[in-house]
N, C-alpha and C positions, 0 to 999 in steps of 0.2 A: 862586227858582222851585222848586227841588228840595230835599227833605230826604233826605239820604243815610243809608241804614241799613246796607248791607253793601258791602264792597269785596273783590274776589277777584283774585288773579294766577293766571291759568290756564295753558293750554298755550301753546307758541310762537305759534300762530295767533292765539289770543285772549290778548293780554298783560295785559289789565285788564277787569274787569267791575264796574260800579257799579249798585247798585239802590236803590230807595227810593220815595218818594211825592212827588207835587206838593204843595208846602207848603200852599197855600190850598185845595187840593182833594184831601185825603188818600185819597179813594176811587179816585183815579187813581194807578196804580202805573206806574213806569218802570224800564227797564233799558238802560244804555248800555255798549257794548263797544268796545274798541279792538282792531283786528285787523291782521295783517301779510300782505299779498298774497304775499310771498316764502315764507311758511311754509304756504301753501294747498296742499292736495292733495284730489282728489276723494274719497278714502277718509274724509275728515272728515264727509261727509254721513252715512255709515253710523255712524260713531263718535258723532255727535251725534243720531242717530235723526231726521234731517230728510229727507223725501222729496225726491229729485232730479227737478225738473220737466224735461219734454222740451225746452222752449224754451232750456234752458241747454246743450244738446248741443253746439252750435256757438259758444257764447259764449266770450269771452276769459276768462282767469283772473281778471281784476279783477272782472268782472260775477259770476262764480261765487262769489268770495270775499265780496263785499258782500251777495249774496243769502243766503249761508249765515250770515253774522255777524248780519244783521238778524233772520232767522227763528230763530236760536238765542236771541237776546235775548227774542223773543216767547215762545219755548218755555219759557224759564225763569220768565217771569211767569205763564204759564198753570199750569205745574207747581206754583208756589208757592200757587196758588189751588185745587189739587186737580184740575186738568184735564189729562188726558194726551192730548187730541185735537190733531191737527195744524192749523196755519193753512193753509187752502187757497189756491188761486190762481185768479182769474177769467180770462176770455179777454183782458181788458185788463191782466192781470198784477197787479191790485190784490189785496191780501190778503182772504181770506174767513175770518172769525173763527168759532170754534166757537160752538155755541148757548150763550147766556147771557152772551156777552161782546161788547164793542165794542172797537176799538183802532186803532192807527195805527203805521206803520213808516217809517223814513227811514235813509238812509246817505249819506256823503260822504267821499271820500278813505279814510282808515283808521278811520272811526268809523261806528257804526251805533247806532240807538236804537229802541226800541219802547215803547209805552204801552198800557195796557188799563184798562177799567173794567167793572163788571158792568152788563148791559143794564138791570137794574131801576133804575139811577140816571137813566135817560132822558137821558143825556148824548150829545151829538154830540162827536166827538174827532178831532182832526188834529194831527200832530207833524211837524216838519221840522228838519233839521240842515244847515247850510251853512258852508263855509269862506270867510273874507273874502278877496276880491280886489278891491282898491280900484279899480283902473282899469276892470276889467270891469264892476263894479256901477254905476259912474257912467255909462259908456257905454250901458248897457242901461236906465237909469232911465226913459226915455220909454216903454218897453214895458210896464212894470208900474205906473207912477205917472203921475198928471196933474201939470200945473204947479202946481196948487193944493196937491196933496199934497207936492210937492217943496219949495215955499215953507215949508210947515209944518215939514217935517223939517229944513230948513236952519236953522230957529230954535230947534231942540231943544238941550239942554245936552249934546251928544254929537257926535262927529265925523260929518259929513254922510254919509260913505261907510258908516259903521257903521249909522246910522239907515236908510239905503236897504236895507242887507242885512236888517236886522230886518224891514222891511216886505215885502221880497221873500219871505223865508222865511215870514212869517206868512200872506201870501196863498197860498203853497203849502200851508200847514197848513190854511188855510180851505177850500181846494179839496178836500183829503183828507177834511176833516170832513163836508162837505156832498155830495160826489159820490155816496156810497151811496144817498142819498135823491133827489138831483136826476136821476141816471141819464143825464146828457148833459154834454157838455163846456161849460165857460163860462170866460170870460177873466178877466184881472187886473182889468179895469175894472168887473167885476161888483160890486166892493166898494171902499170908500175908507177910508183910515186917518183917523180924526178925533181920536184922542188917543194920544199916546205918552208915558207917564209913566216917565221914566228912573229916577227914585229908587225907584219901586215895582216896576219891571220889568213893567209892565202896559201893555195897549193896548186900544183900542176901534175896531172896524170897523163901517161902516154899509153894508148892501146897497144897491146903486144900481139893481138890477133885481129883479123877482120870479122866483124860480127854482122854487118850489113853493108850494102853498097855505100851507105852514108858513113857508117862508123867503121872505118878501115884501120888496118894496122899502121901505126905511126901517127895517127891523129891525136892531138892533145885535147884535154878537157881540164876545165878550171873550176875551182871551188873556193869555199871559205869555211872557217871553223870558228867556234866560239867556246871558250873554256868558262864554265860556270860552276864554282865550288868543285864538286867531285864528279862532274859530268861534262861531256863534250857534245856539241851539236855540229854536224857538218852538213854542207849543202854543195851539191854539184849542179852547175847550171852552164849551159852552153847553147849557142845558136845552132840550129840544125843545119843550116846551110854553110 
């Protein structure tokens, strides 16, 4: 899924920074960081030149650390493209990207990831990162998949729990990709997985309801996934036209 171009070992808070491109869509750049909650301190916001939002005033250290790590990953990507503007934050706390860029951010445990693409590519873009918890993902399966989807995933050449996690993460990515245009909440059942290609690390989803005049029932969206140790990263990307 990813073609790695640079690896950095950074400060104690950021022990590793990986950056590169999406292999089959090189116009999409990504940056993944590993961070340590125990090394977090508020002064890092100033050090990394990341604005400290008011809603973090009463947030626990874990929330502050993951927000900082994810926004720093996004900042590195933007700076690499010659943009020194900050990623804003909407009332729903979704990222607001500087003019000329679209992107997506995610974090879990001690990992954060960001992806961006120029707006002229006319791409919709959503990324998600999740840690594998076999018992929890199986118990929650009915929340985000139908019995038909579950049967299809059980027949894939991969552990059922891992297949479920891929689909859960991918539906999170799909929501992030479409929500800037849809502008209202929609559930997991708004889409269904119709192909999970394990060998190519690719997947296909079909919309099961019309969300906008562009994103209509029956339209397909495509994505990629990457399995890394006990975590999965998914990316949904599709031309808007």
